[in-house]
N, CA, C, O and the ligand as a Tripos MOL2 file, in Angstrom:
@<TRIPOS>MOLECULE
protein
  297   295    75     0     0
PROTEIN
NO_CHARGES

@<TRIPOS>ATOM
      1 N           2.2580   13.3200    9.0730 N.3       1 MET1
      2 CA          1.4470   12.6790   10.1180 C.3       1 MET1
      3 C           0.6540   11.5240    9.5370 C.2       1 MET1
      4 O           0.5880   10.4410   10.1180 O.2       1 MET1
      5 N           0.0490   11.7740    8.3720 N.am      2 LYS2
      6 CA         -0.7170   10.7090    7.7210 C.3       2 LYS2
      7 C           0.2120    9.5720    7.2960 C.2       2 LYS2
      8 O          -0.1410    8.3980    7.4170 O.2       2 LYS2
      9 N           1.3860    9.9190    6.8030 N.am      3 LYS3
     10 CA          2.3520    8.9100    6.3870 C.3       3 LYS3
     11 C           2.7190    8.0210    7.5600 C.2       3 LYS3
     12 O           2.7930    6.8000    7.4250 O.2       3 LYS3
     13 N           2.9440    8.6220    8.6870 N.am      4 PHE4
     14 CA          3.3180    7.8610    9.8820 C.3       4 PHE4
     15 C           2.2040    6.8930   10.2710 C.2       4 PHE4
     16 O           2.4670    5.7360   10.5990 O.2       4 PHE4
     17 N           0.9730    7.3660   10.2340 N.am      5 ALA5
     18 CA         -0.1650    6.5190   10.5860 C.3       5 ALA5
     19 C          -0.3050    5.3720    9.5900 C.2       5 ALA5
     20 O          -0.6330    4.2460    9.9620 O.2       5 ALA5
     21 N          -0.0560    5.6740    8.3370 N.am      6 PHE6
     22 CA         -0.1780    4.6700    7.2910 C.3       6 PHE6
     23 C           0.8320    3.5420    7.5230 C.2       6 PHE6
     24 O           0.5010    2.3650    7.3830 O.2       6 PHE6
     25 N           2.0360    3.9070    7.8700 N.am      7 ILE7
     26 CA          3.0730    2.9100    8.1660 C.3       7 ILE7
     27 C           2.6570    2.0680    9.3670 C.2       7 ILE7
     28 O           2.8250    0.8480    9.3660 O.2       7 ILE7
     29 N           2.1250    2.7110   10.3710 N.am      8 LEU8
     30 CA          1.7440    1.9980   11.5880 C.3       8 LEU8
     31 C           0.6870    0.9530   11.3300 C.2       8 LEU8
     32 O           0.7450   -0.1430   11.8870 O.2       8 LEU8
     33 N          -0.2820    1.2790   10.4890 N.am      9 PHE9
     34 CA         -1.3470    0.2970   10.3060 C.3       9 PHE9
     35 C          -0.9070   -0.8390    9.3980 C.2       9 PHE9
     36 O          -1.5110   -1.9120    9.4050 O.2       9 PHE9
     37 N           0.1430   -0.6100    8.6160 N.am     10 PHE10
     38 CA          0.6880   -1.7020    7.8170 C.3      10 PHE10
     39 C           1.5850   -2.6300    8.6290 C.2      10 PHE10
     40 O           1.7450   -3.8030    8.2940 O.2      10 PHE10
     41 N           2.1490   -2.1110    9.6620 N.am     11 LEU11
     42 CA          3.1990   -2.8300   10.3830 C.3      11 LEU11
     43 C           2.8120   -4.2540   10.8070 C.2      11 LEU11
     44 O           3.5950   -5.1830   10.6080 O.2      11 LEU11
     45 N           1.6340   -4.4380   11.3800 N.am     12 PRO12
     46 CA          1.3120   -5.8110   11.8100 C.3      12 PRO12
     47 C           1.2240   -6.7940   10.6390 C.2      12 PRO12
     48 O           1.5070   -7.9810   10.8010 O.2      12 PRO12
     49 N           0.8370   -6.3070    9.4760 N.am     13 ALA13
     50 CA          0.6430   -7.1870    8.3290 C.3      13 ALA13
     51 C           1.9600   -7.5620    7.6590 C.2      13 ALA13
     52 O           2.0950   -8.6690    7.1380 O.2      13 ALA13
     53 N           2.9080   -6.6750    7.6660 N.am     14 THR14
     54 CA          4.0920   -6.8710    6.8320 C.3      14 THR14
     55 C           5.4070   -6.8850    7.6000 C.2      14 THR14
     56 O           6.3630   -7.5350    7.1790 O.2      14 THR14
     57 N           5.4610   -6.1780    8.7130 N.am     15 GLY15
     58 CA          6.7390   -6.0520    9.4130 C.3      15 GLY15
     59 C           7.7610   -5.2400    8.6470 C.2      15 GLY15
     60 O           8.9410   -5.2270    9.0000 O.2      15 GLY15
     61 N           7.3170   -4.5630    7.6040 N.am     16 ALA16
     62 CA          8.2460   -3.8630    6.7200 C.3      16 ALA16
     63 C           8.8850   -2.6380    7.3630 C.2      16 ALA16
     64 O           9.9120   -2.1510    6.8890 O.2      16 ALA16
     65 N           8.2970   -2.1510    8.4130 N.am     17 LEU17
     66 CA          8.8650   -0.9580    9.0460 C.3      17 LEU17
     67 C          10.2880   -1.2190    9.5300 C.2      17 LEU17
     68 O          11.0990   -0.2960    9.6060 O.2      17 LEU17
     69 N          10.5890   -2.4540    9.8540 N.am     18 ALA18
     70 CA         11.9270   -2.7980   10.3270 C.3      18 ALA18
     71 C          12.9890   -2.4140    9.3050 C.2      18 ALA18
     72 O          14.1190   -2.0840    9.6670 O.2      18 ALA18
     73 N          12.6220   -2.4600    8.0310 N.am     19 SER19
     74 CA         13.5620   -2.1010    6.9730 C.3      19 SER19
     75 C          13.7290   -0.5880    6.8680 C.2      19 SER19
     76 O          14.7250   -0.1040    6.3300 O.2      19 SER19
     77 N          12.7460    0.1600    7.3850 N.am     20 GLY20
     78 CA         12.7850    1.6110    7.2930 C.3      20 GLY20
     79 C          12.5430    2.1140    5.8830 C.2      20 GLY20
     80 O          12.7880    3.2840    5.5890 O.2      20 GLY20
     81 N          12.0650    1.2380    5.0070 N.am     21 ASN21
     82 CA         11.9120    1.6220    3.6010 C.3      21 ASN21
     83 C          10.4750    1.4030    3.1490 C.2      21 ASN21
     84 O           9.9930    0.2710    3.1020 O.2      21 ASN21
     85 N           9.7950    2.4970    2.8180 N.am     22 ILE22
     86 CA          8.4000    2.4120    2.4200 C.3      22 ILE22
     87 C           8.2250    1.6130    1.1360 C.2      22 ILE22
     88 O           7.1800    0.9970    0.9240 O.2      22 ILE22
     89 N           9.2390    1.6190    0.2820 N.am     23 SER23
     90 CA          9.1440    0.8640   -0.9670 C.3      23 SER23
     91 C           9.0820   -0.6370   -0.7030 C.2      23 SER23
     92 O           8.4220   -1.3720   -1.4370 O.2      23 SER23
     93 N           9.7620   -1.0880    0.3370 N.am     24 ASP24
     94 CA          9.7170   -2.5000    0.6980 C.3      24 ASP24
     95 C           8.3140   -2.9060    1.1290 C.2      24 ASP24
     96 O           7.8940   -4.0470    0.9330 O.2      24 ASP24
     97 N           7.5970   -1.9530    1.7190 N.am     25 LEU25
     98 CA          6.2310   -2.1990    2.1370 C.3      25 LEU25
     99 C           5.3600   -2.5030    0.9170 C.2      25 LEU25
    100 O           4.5780   -3.4540    0.9190 O.2      25 LEU25
    101 N           5.5060   -1.6940   -0.1030 N.am     26 PHE26
    102 CA          4.7690   -1.9210   -1.3490 C.3      26 PHE26
    103 C           5.1380   -3.2850   -1.9300 C.2      26 PHE26
    104 O           4.2630   -4.0530   -2.3320 O.2      26 PHE26
    105 N           6.4150   -3.5760   -1.9700 N.am     27 ALA27
    106 CA          6.8870   -4.8390   -2.5420 C.3      27 ALA27
    107 C           6.3600   -6.0350   -1.7610 C.2      27 ALA27
    108 O           6.0420   -7.0760   -2.3370 O.2      27 ALA27
    109 N           6.2700   -5.8730   -0.4330 N.am     28 ALA28
    110 CA          5.7820   -6.9650    0.4040 C.3      28 ALA28
    111 C           4.3210   -7.2890    0.1020 C.2      28 ALA28
    112 O           3.8950   -8.4400    0.1900 O.2      28 ALA28
    113 N           3.5630   -6.2550   -0.2560 N.am     29 LEU29
    114 CA          2.1470   -6.4570   -0.5550 C.3      29 LEU29
    115 C           1.9350   -6.9280   -1.9980 C.2      29 LEU29
    116 O           0.9290   -7.5610   -2.3160 O.2      29 LEU29
    117 N           2.9000   -6.6080   -2.8590 N.am     30 ASP30
    118 CA          2.7870   -6.9600   -4.2840 C.3      30 ASP30
    119 C           3.2420   -8.4070   -4.4730 C.2      30 ASP30
    120 O           4.3670   -8.6790   -4.8940 O.2      30 ASP30
    121 N           2.3390   -9.3160   -4.1500 N.am     31 LYS31
    122 CA          2.7250  -10.7300   -4.0720 C.3      31 LYS31
    123 C           3.1720  -11.3020   -5.4140 C.2      31 LYS31
    124 O           4.0740  -12.1370   -5.4580 O.2      31 LYS31
    125 N           2.5530  -10.8640   -6.5020 N.am     32 ASP32
    126 CA          2.9510  -11.3950   -7.8070 C.3      32 ASP32
    127 C           4.0460  -10.5610   -8.4750 C.2      32 ASP32
    128 O           4.4900  -10.8780   -9.5780 O.2      32 ASP32
    129 N           4.4760   -9.4920   -7.7970 N.am     33 GLY33
    130 CA          5.6210   -8.7190   -8.2680 C.3      33 GLY33
    131 C           5.4130   -7.9880   -9.5830 C.2      33 GLY33
    132 O           6.3750   -7.7190  -10.3020 O.2      33 GLY33
    133 N           4.1610   -7.6620   -9.9070 N.am     34 ASN34
    134 CA          3.9100   -6.9840  -11.1780 C.3      34 ASN34
    135 C           3.9850   -5.4670  -11.0650 C.2      34 ASN34
    136 O           3.7320   -4.7590  -12.0400 O.2      34 ASN34
    137 N           4.3300   -4.9650   -9.8860 N.am     35 GLY35
    138 CA          4.5010   -3.5240   -9.7360 C.3      35 GLY35
    139 C           3.2230   -2.7750   -9.4290 C.2      35 GLY35
    140 O           3.2150   -1.5450   -9.3930 O.2      35 GLY35
    141 N           2.1330   -3.5140   -9.2070 N.am     36 ALA36
    142 CA          0.8700   -2.8850   -8.8430 C.3      36 ALA36
    143 C           0.1390   -3.7820   -7.8530 C.2      36 ALA36
    144 O           0.3150   -5.0010   -7.8540 O.2      36 ALA36
    145 N          -0.6750   -3.1690   -7.0170 N.am     37 LEU37
    146 CA         -1.4430   -3.9340   -6.0410 C.3      37 LEU37
    147 C          -2.8700   -4.1080   -6.5270 C.2      37 LEU37
    148 O          -3.5790   -3.1310   -6.7650 O.2      37 LEU37
    149 N          -3.2820   -5.3460   -6.6710 N.am     38 SER38
    150 CA         -4.6800   -5.6310   -7.0080 C.3      38 SER38
    151 C          -5.5240   -5.5350   -5.7410 C.2      38 SER38
    152 O          -4.9940   -5.4350   -4.6350 O.2      38 SER38
    153 N          -6.8270   -5.5670   -5.9140 N.am     39 LYS39
    154 CA         -7.7030   -5.5640   -4.7320 C.3      39 LYS39
    155 C          -7.4610   -6.8060   -3.8830 C.2      39 LYS39
    156 O          -7.5550   -6.7540   -2.6560 O.2      39 LYS39
    157 N          -7.1510   -7.9150   -4.5330 N.am     40 GLU40
    158 CA         -6.8700   -9.1480   -3.7960 C.3      40 GLU40
    159 C          -5.6110   -8.9880   -2.9460 C.2      40 GLU40
    160 O          -5.5880   -9.3970   -1.7850 O.2      40 GLU40
    161 N          -4.5740   -8.4000   -3.5180 N.am     41 GLU41
    162 CA         -3.3410   -8.1770   -2.7650 C.3      41 GLU41
    163 C          -3.5770   -7.1910   -1.6220 C.2      41 GLU41
    164 O          -3.0480   -7.3600   -0.5230 O.2      41 GLU41
    165 N          -4.3770   -6.1620   -1.8970 N.am     42 ALA42
    166 CA         -4.6730   -5.1500   -0.8830 C.3      42 ALA42
    167 C          -5.5450   -5.7090    0.2380 C.2      42 ALA42
    168 O          -5.5570   -5.1730    1.3460 O.2      42 ALA42
    169 N          -6.2740   -6.7880   -0.0510 N.am     43 SER43
    170 CA         -7.2520   -7.2990    0.9110 C.3      43 SER43
    171 C          -6.6110   -7.8650    2.1770 C.2      43 SER43
    172 O          -7.2910   -8.0450    3.1870 O.2      43 SER43
    173 N          -5.3020   -8.1490    2.1300 N.am     44 VAL44
    174 CA         -4.6280   -8.6760    3.3210 C.3      44 VAL44
    175 C          -4.5260   -7.6250    4.4180 C.2      44 VAL44
    176 O          -4.3050   -7.9530    5.5840 O.2      44 VAL44
    177 N          -4.6870   -6.3610    4.0400 N.am     45 GLU45
    178 CA         -4.5990   -5.2680    5.0140 C.3      45 GLU45
    179 C          -5.9410   -4.5320    4.9570 C.2      45 GLU45
    180 O          -6.2170   -3.8040    4.0030 O.2      45 GLU45
    181 N          -6.7680   -4.7290    5.9840 N.am     46 SER46
    182 CA         -8.1540   -4.2630    5.9140 C.3      46 SER46
    183 C          -8.2670   -2.7610    5.7110 C.2      46 SER46
    184 O          -9.1840   -2.2950    5.0340 O.2      46 SER46
    185 N          -7.3610   -2.0090    6.2810 N.am     47 ARG47
    186 CA         -7.4670   -0.5510    6.1410 C.3      47 ARG47
    187 C          -7.0340   -0.1010    4.7520 C.2      47 ARG47
    188 O          -7.5590    0.8750    4.2160 O.2      47 ARG47
    189 N          -6.0780   -0.8120    4.1750 N.am     48 LEU48
    190 CA         -5.7130   -0.5250    2.7840 C.3      48 LEU48
    191 C          -6.8770   -0.8560    1.8610 C.2      48 LEU48
    192 O          -7.1950   -0.1010    0.9430 O.2      48 LEU48
    193 N          -7.5050   -2.0000    2.1200 N.am     49 ALA49
    194 CA         -8.6460   -2.3980    1.3000 C.3      49 ALA49
    195 C          -9.7520   -1.3530    1.3770 C.2      49 ALA49
    196 O         -10.3920   -1.0400    0.3720 O.2      49 ALA49
    197 N          -9.9740   -0.8150    2.5750 N.am     50 ALA50
    198 CA        -11.0240    0.1860    2.7610 C.3      50 ALA50
    199 C         -10.7130    1.4700    1.9960 C.2      50 ALA50
    200 O         -11.6240    2.1610    1.5400 O.2      50 ALA50
    201 N          -9.4250    1.7880    1.8580 N.am     51 ALA51
    202 CA         -9.0160    3.0230    1.1790 C.3      51 ALA51
    203 C          -8.6880    2.7900   -0.2890 C.2      51 ALA51
    204 O          -8.2400    3.7040   -0.9820 O.2      51 ALA51
    205 N          -8.9100    1.5660   -0.7630 N.am     52 PHE52
    206 CA         -8.4330    1.1820   -2.1010 C.3      52 PHE52
    207 C          -8.8920    2.1510   -3.1880 C.2      52 PHE52
    208 O          -8.0880    2.6250   -3.9910 O.2      52 PHE52
    209 N         -10.1880    2.4380   -3.2030 N.am     53 ASP53
    210 CA        -10.7220    3.2870   -4.2690 C.3      53 ASP53
    211 C         -10.1840    4.7100   -4.1900 C.2      53 ASP53
    212 O         -10.0580    5.3980   -5.2040 O.2      53 ASP53
    213 N          -9.8660    5.1450   -2.9570 N.am     54 GLU54
    214 CA         -9.2900    6.4800   -2.7810 C.3      54 GLU54
    215 C          -7.8550    6.5190   -3.3080 C.2      54 GLU54
    216 O          -7.4330    7.5000   -3.9200 O.2      54 GLU54
    217 N          -7.1060    5.4270   -3.0600 N.am     55 ILE55
    218 CA         -5.7100    5.3760   -3.4980 C.3      55 ILE55
    219 C          -5.6220    5.1690   -5.0080 C.2      55 ILE55
    220 O          -4.7420    5.7190   -5.6710 O.2      55 ILE55
    221 N          -6.5480    4.3650   -5.5430 N.am     56 ASP56
    222 CA         -6.5690    4.0650   -6.9830 C.3      56 ASP56
    223 C          -7.1760    5.2400   -7.7300 C.2      56 ASP56
    224 O          -8.3390    5.2010   -8.1320 O.2      56 ASP56
    225 N          -6.3820    6.2800   -7.9110 N.am     57 THR57
    226 CA         -6.9220    7.5540   -8.4090 C.3      57 THR57
    227 C          -7.3780    7.4800   -9.8560 C.2      57 THR57
    228 O          -8.2610    8.2400  -10.2530 O.2      57 THR57
    229 N          -6.7960    6.5780  -10.6670 N.am     58 ASP58
    230 CA         -7.2630    6.4810  -12.0550 C.3      58 ASP58
    231 C          -8.3440    5.4110  -12.2390 C.2      58 ASP58
    232 O          -8.8640    5.2210  -13.3380 O.2      58 ASP58
    233 N          -8.6710    4.7180  -11.1450 N.am     59 GLY59
    234 CA         -9.8040    3.8120  -11.1660 C.3      59 GLY59
    235 C          -9.6310    2.5630  -12.0260 C.2      59 GLY59
    236 O         -10.6210    1.9890  -12.4790 O.2      59 GLY59
    237 N          -8.3720    2.1280  -12.2640 N.am     60 ASP60
    238 CA         -8.1650    0.9520  -13.1080 C.3      60 ASP60
    239 C          -8.1520   -0.3560  -12.3140 C.2      60 ASP60
    240 O          -7.9240   -1.4290  -12.8730 O.2      60 ASP60
    241 N          -8.3980   -0.2540  -11.0090 N.am     61 GLY61
    242 CA         -8.4690   -1.4650  -10.1940 C.3      61 GLY61
    243 C          -7.1250   -1.9690   -9.7140 C.2      61 GLY61
    244 O          -7.0400   -3.0410   -9.1150 O.2      61 GLY61
    245 N          -6.0720   -1.2050   -9.9700 N.am     62 GLN62
    246 CA         -4.7340   -1.5560   -9.5130 C.3      62 GLN62
    247 C          -4.1340   -0.3280   -8.8330 C.2      62 GLN62
    248 O          -4.3210    0.7950   -9.3010 O.2      62 GLN62
    249 N          -3.4200   -0.5350   -7.7410 N.am     63 ILE63
    250 CA         -2.6750    0.5580   -7.1220 C.3      63 ILE63
    251 C          -1.2320    0.4470   -7.5780 C.2      63 ILE63
    252 O          -0.5200   -0.4840   -7.2030 O.2      63 ILE63
    253 N          -0.8100    1.4030   -8.3850 N.am     64 THR64
    254 CA          0.5870    1.4330   -8.8200 C.3      64 THR64
    255 C           1.4480    2.0330   -7.7170 C.2      64 THR64
    256 O           0.9410    2.6110   -6.7560 O.2      64 THR64
    257 N           2.7480    1.8840   -7.8740 N.am     65 ARG65
    258 CA          3.6530    2.4770   -6.8920 C.3      65 ARG65
    259 C           3.4700    3.9960   -6.8710 C.2      65 ARG65
    260 O           3.5330    4.6160   -5.8100 O.2      65 ARG65
    261 N           3.2470    4.5830   -8.0230 N.am     66 ALA66
    262 CA          3.0450    6.0390   -8.0890 C.3      66 ALA66
    263 C           1.8110    6.4560   -7.2980 C.2      66 ALA66
    264 O           1.8300    7.4450   -6.5660 O.2      66 ALA66
    265 N           0.7370    5.6850   -7.4570 N.am     67 GLU67
    266 CA         -0.4800    5.9950   -6.7080 C.3      67 GLU67
    267 C          -0.2660    5.7900   -5.2140 C.2      67 GLU67
    268 O          -0.7300    6.5790   -4.3910 O.2      67 GLU67
    269 N           0.4370    4.7290   -4.8820 N.am     68 PHE68
    270 CA          0.7400    4.4300   -3.4930 C.3      68 PHE68
    271 C           1.5730    5.5430   -2.8600 C.2      68 PHE68
    272 O           1.2790    6.0190   -1.7630 O.2      68 PHE68
    273 N           2.6270    5.9460   -3.5870 N.am     69 ASP69
    274 CA          3.5110    7.0100   -3.0790 C.3      69 ASP69
    275 C           2.7690    8.3370   -2.9630 C.2      69 ASP69
    276 O           2.9920    9.1080   -2.0300 O.2      69 ASP69
    277 N           1.8780    8.5920   -3.9310 N.am     70 LYS70
    278 CA          1.1050    9.8310   -3.9070 C.3      70 LYS70
    279 C           0.1960    9.8540   -2.6800 C.2      70 LYS70
    280 O           0.0540   10.8830   -2.0200 O.2      70 LYS70
    281 N          -0.4120    8.7180   -2.3860 N.am     71 TYR71
    282 CA         -1.2880    8.6460   -1.2190 C.3      71 TYR71
    283 C          -0.4920    8.8710    0.0610 C.2      71 TYR71
    284 O          -0.9490    9.5620    0.9720 O.2      71 TYR71
    285 N           0.7000    8.2860    0.1260 N.am     72 GLN72
    286 CA          1.5580    8.4580    1.3020 C.3      72 GLN72
    287 C           1.8740    9.9320    1.5350 C.2      72 GLN72
    288 O           1.9210   10.3930    2.6760 O.2      72 GLN72
    289 N           2.0880   10.6630    0.4520 N.am     73 SER73
    290 CA          2.5570   12.0470    0.5750 C.3      73 SER73
    291 C           1.4300   13.0360    0.7540 C.2      73 SER73
    292 O           1.6810   14.2110    1.0230 O.2      73 SER73
    293 N           0.1900   12.5900    0.6110 N.am     74 ASN74
    294 CA         -0.9620   13.4750    0.7800 C.3      74 ASN74
    295 C          -1.0880   13.9210    2.2320 C.2      74 ASN74
    296 O          -2.0030   14.6730    2.5700 O.2      74 ASN74
    297 CA         -4.7030    2.6030  -10.5360 Ca       75 CA75
@<TRIPOS>BOND
     1     1     2 1
     2     2     3 1
     3     3     4 2
     4     3     5 am
     5     5     6 1
     6     6     7 1
     7     7     8 2
     8     7     9 am
     9     9    10 1
    10    10    11 1
    11    11    12 2
    12    11    13 am
    13    13    14 1
    14    14    15 1
    15    15    16 2
    16    15    17 am
    17    17    18 1
    18    18    19 1
    19    19    20 2
    20    19    21 am
    21    21    22 1
    22    22    23 1
    23    23    24 2
    24    23    25 am
    25    25    26 1
    26    26    27 1
    27    27    28 2
    28    27    29 am
    29    29    30 1
    30    30    31 1
    31    31    32 2
    32    31    33 am
    33    33    34 1
    34    34    35 1
    35    35    36 2
    36    35    37 am
    37    37    38 1
    38    38    39 1
    39    39    40 2
    40    39    41 am
    41    41    42 1
    42    42    43 1
    43    43    44 2
    44    43    45 am
    45    45    46 1
    46    46    47 1
    47    47    48 2
    48    47    49 am
    49    49    50 1
    50    50    51 1
    51    51    52 2
    52    51    53 am
    53    53    54 1
    54    54    55 1
    55    55    56 2
    56    55    57 am
    57    57    58 1
    58    58    59 1
    59    59    60 2
    60    59    61 am
    61    61    62 1
    62    62    63 1
    63    63    64 2
    64    63    65 am
    65    65    66 1
    66    66    67 1
    67    67    68 2
    68    67    69 am
    69    69    70 1
    70    70    71 1
    71    71    72 2
    72    71    73 am
    73    73    74 1
    74    74    75 1
    75    75    76 2
    76    75    77 am
    77    77    78 1
    78    78    79 1
    79    79    80 2
    80    79    81 am
    81    81    82 1
    82    82    83 1
    83    83    84 2
    84    83    85 am
    85    85    86 1
    86    86    87 1
    87    87    88 2
    88    87    89 am
    89    89    90 1
    90    90    91 1
    91    91    92 2
    92    91    93 am
    93    93    94 1
    94    94    95 1
    95    95    96 2
    96    95    97 am
    97    97    98 1
    98    98    99 1
    99    99   100 2
   100    99   101 am
   101   101   102 1
   102   102   103 1
   103   103   104 2
   104   103   105 am
   105   105   106 1
   106   106   107 1
   107   107   108 2
   108   107   109 am
   109   109   110 1
   110   110   111 1
   111   111   112 2
   112   111   113 am
   113   113   114 1
   114   114   115 1
   115   115   116 2
   116   115   117 am
   117   117   118 1
   118   118   119 1
   119   119   120 2
   120   119   121 am
   121   121   122 1
   122   122   123 1
   123   123   124 2
   124   123   125 am
   125   125   126 1
   126   126   127 1
   127   127   128 2
   128   127   129 am
   129   129   130 1
   130   130   131 1
   131   131   132 2
   132   131   133 am
   133   133   134 1
   134   134   135 1
   135   135   136 2
   136   135   137 am
   137   137   138 1
   138   138   139 1
   139   139   140 2
   140   139   141 am
   141   141   142 1
   142   142   143 1
   143   143   144 2
   144   143   145 am
   145   145   146 1
   146   146   147 1
   147   147   148 2
   148   147   149 am
   149   149   150 1
   150   150   151 1
   151   151   152 2
   152   151   153 am
   153   153   154 1
   154   154   155 1
   155   155   156 2
   156   155   157 am
   157   157   158 1
   158   158   159 1
   159   159   160 2
   160   159   161 am
   161   161   162 1
   162   162   163 1
   163   163   164 2
   164   163   165 am
   165   165   166 1
   166   166   167 1
   167   167   168 2
   168   167   169 am
   169   169   170 1
   170   170   171 1
   171   171   172 2
   172   171   173 am
   173   173   174 1
   174   174   175 1
   175   175   176 2
   176   175   177 am
   177   177   178 1
   178   178   179 1
   179   179   180 2
   180   179   181 am
   181   181   182 1
   182   182   183 1
   183   183   184 2
   184   183   185 am
   185   185   186 1
   186   186   187 1
   187   187   188 2
   188   187   189 am
   189   189   190 1
   190   190   191 1
   191   191   192 2
   192   191   193 am
   193   193   194 1
   194   194   195 1
   195   195   196 2
   196   195   197 am
   197   197   198 1
   198   198   199 1
   199   199   200 2
   200   199   201 am
   201   201   202 1
   202   202   203 1
   203   203   204 2
   204   203   205 am
   205   205   206 1
   206   206   207 1
   207   207   208 2
   208   207   209 am
   209   209   210 1
   210   210   211 1
   211   211   212 2
   212   211   213 am
   213   213   214 1
   214   214   215 1
   215   215   216 2
   216   215   217 am
   217   217   218 1
   218   218   219 1
   219   219   220 2
   220   219   221 am
   221   221   222 1
   222   222   223 1
   223   223   224 2
   224   223   225 am
   225   225   226 1
   226   226   227 1
   227   227   228 2
   228   227   229 am
   229   229   230 1
   230   230   231 1
   231   231   232 2
   232   231   233 am
   233   233   234 1
   234   234   235 1
   235   235   236 2
   236   235   237 am
   237   237   238 1
   238   238   239 1
   239   239   240 2
   240   239   241 am
   241   241   242 1
   242   242   243 1
   243   243   244 2
   244   243   245 am
   245   245   246 1
   246   246   247 1
   247   247   248 2
   248   247   249 am
   249   249   250 1
   250   250   251 1
   251   251   252 2
   252   251   253 am
   253   253   254 1
   254   254   255 1
   255   255   256 2
   256   255   257 am
   257   257   258 1
   258   258   259 1
   259   259   260 2
   260   259   261 am
   261   261   262 1
   262   262   263 1
   263   263   264 2
   264   263   265 am
   265   265   266 1
   266   266   267 1
   267   267   268 2
   268   267   269 am
   269   269   270 1
   270   270   271 1
   271   271   272 2
   272   271   273 am
   273   273   274 1
   274   274   275 1
   275   275   276 2
   276   275   277 am
   277   277   278 1
   278   278   279 1
   279   279   280 2
   280   279   281 am
   281   281   282 1
   282   282   283 1
   283   283   284 2
   284   283   285 am
   285   285   286 1
   286   286   287 1
   287   287   288 2
   288   287   289 am
   289   289   290 1
   290   290   291 1
   291   291   292 2
   292   291   293 am
   293   293   294 1
   294   294   295 1
   295   295   296 2
@<TRIPOS>SUBSTRUCTURE
     1 MET1         2 RESIDUE 1 A MET
     2 LYS2         6 RESIDUE 1 A LYS
     3 LYS3        10 RESIDUE 1 A LYS
     4 PHE4        14 RESIDUE 1 A PHE
     5 ALA5        18 RESIDUE 1 A ALA
     6 PHE6        22 RESIDUE 1 A PHE
     7 ILE7        26 RESIDUE 1 A ILE
     8 LEU8        30 RESIDUE 1 A LEU
     9 PHE9        34 RESIDUE 1 A PHE
    10 PHE10       38 RESIDUE 1 A PHE
    11 LEU11       42 RESIDUE 1 A LEU
    12 PRO12       46 RESIDUE 1 A PRO
    13 ALA13       50 RESIDUE 1 A ALA
    14 THR14       54 RESIDUE 1 A THR
    15 GLY15       58 RESIDUE 1 A GLY
    16 ALA16       62 RESIDUE 1 A ALA
    17 LEU17       66 RESIDUE 1 A LEU
    18 ALA18       70 RESIDUE 1 A ALA
    19 SER19       74 RESIDUE 1 A SER
    20 GLY20       78 RESIDUE 1 A GLY
    21 ASN21       82 RESIDUE 1 A ASN
    22 ILE22       86 RESIDUE 1 A ILE
    23 SER23       90 RESIDUE 1 A SER
    24 ASP24       94 RESIDUE 1 A ASP
    25 LEU25       98 RESIDUE 1 A LEU
    26 PHE26      102 RESIDUE 1 A PHE
    27 ALA27      106 RESIDUE 1 A ALA
    28 ALA28      110 RESIDUE 1 A ALA
    29 LEU29      114 RESIDUE 1 A LEU
    30 ASP30      118 RESIDUE 1 A ASP
    31 LYS31      122 RESIDUE 1 A LYS
    32 ASP32      126 RESIDUE 1 A ASP
    33 GLY33      130 RESIDUE 1 A GLY
    34 ASN34      134 RESIDUE 1 A ASN
    35 GLY35      138 RESIDUE 1 A GLY
    36 ALA36      142 RESIDUE 1 A ALA
    37 LEU37      146 RESIDUE 1 A LEU
    38 SER38      150 RESIDUE 1 A SER
    39 LYS39      154 RESIDUE 1 A LYS
    40 GLU40      158 RESIDUE 1 A GLU
    41 GLU41      162 RESIDUE 1 A GLU
    42 ALA42      166 RESIDUE 1 A ALA
    43 SER43      170 RESIDUE 1 A SER
    44 VAL44      174 RESIDUE 1 A VAL
    45 GLU45      178 RESIDUE 1 A GLU
    46 SER46      182 RESIDUE 1 A SER
    47 ARG47      186 RESIDUE 1 A ARG
    48 LEU48      190 RESIDUE 1 A LEU
    49 ALA49      194 RESIDUE 1 A ALA
    50 ALA50      198 RESIDUE 1 A ALA
    51 ALA51      202 RESIDUE 1 A ALA
    52 PHE52      206 RESIDUE 1 A PHE
    53 ASP53      210 RESIDUE 1 A ASP
    54 GLU54      214 RESIDUE 1 A GLU
    55 ILE55      218 RESIDUE 1 A ILE
    56 ASP56      222 RESIDUE 1 A ASP
    57 THR57      226 RESIDUE 1 A THR
    58 ASP58      230 RESIDUE 1 A ASP
    59 GLY59      234 RESIDUE 1 A GLY
    60 ASP60      238 RESIDUE 1 A ASP
    61 GLY61      242 RESIDUE 1 A GLY
    62 GLN62      246 RESIDUE 1 A GLN
    63 ILE63      250 RESIDUE 1 A ILE
    64 THR64      254 RESIDUE 1 A THR
    65 ARG65      258 RESIDUE 1 A ARG
    66 ALA66      262 RESIDUE 1 A ALA
    67 GLU67      266 RESIDUE 1 A GLU
    68 PHE68      270 RESIDUE 1 A PHE
    69 ASP69      274 RESIDUE 1 A ASP
    70 LYS70      278 RESIDUE 1 A LYS
    71 TYR71      282 RESIDUE 1 A TYR
    72 GLN72      286 RESIDUE 1 A GLN
    73 SER73      290 RESIDUE 1 A SER
    74 ASN74      294 RESIDUE 1 A ASN
    75 CA75       297 GROUP 0 **** ****
């Protein structure tokens, strides 16, 4: 249920749902392609930005794909 809601709130920002692939959503937000989302990259989606510290479980200021996927599955 949470995963579904998460996809929905990303949809207006990225349109990635059309691909049906959650990994594409991460890639769409990872503008510099380094495999992690900075706060600046996350800032394009206000709800992601609001949850940034919750998703960034190790507190290094970057959301890795692992952290992103873990948040999705919570
Ligand atoms: Ca992190």
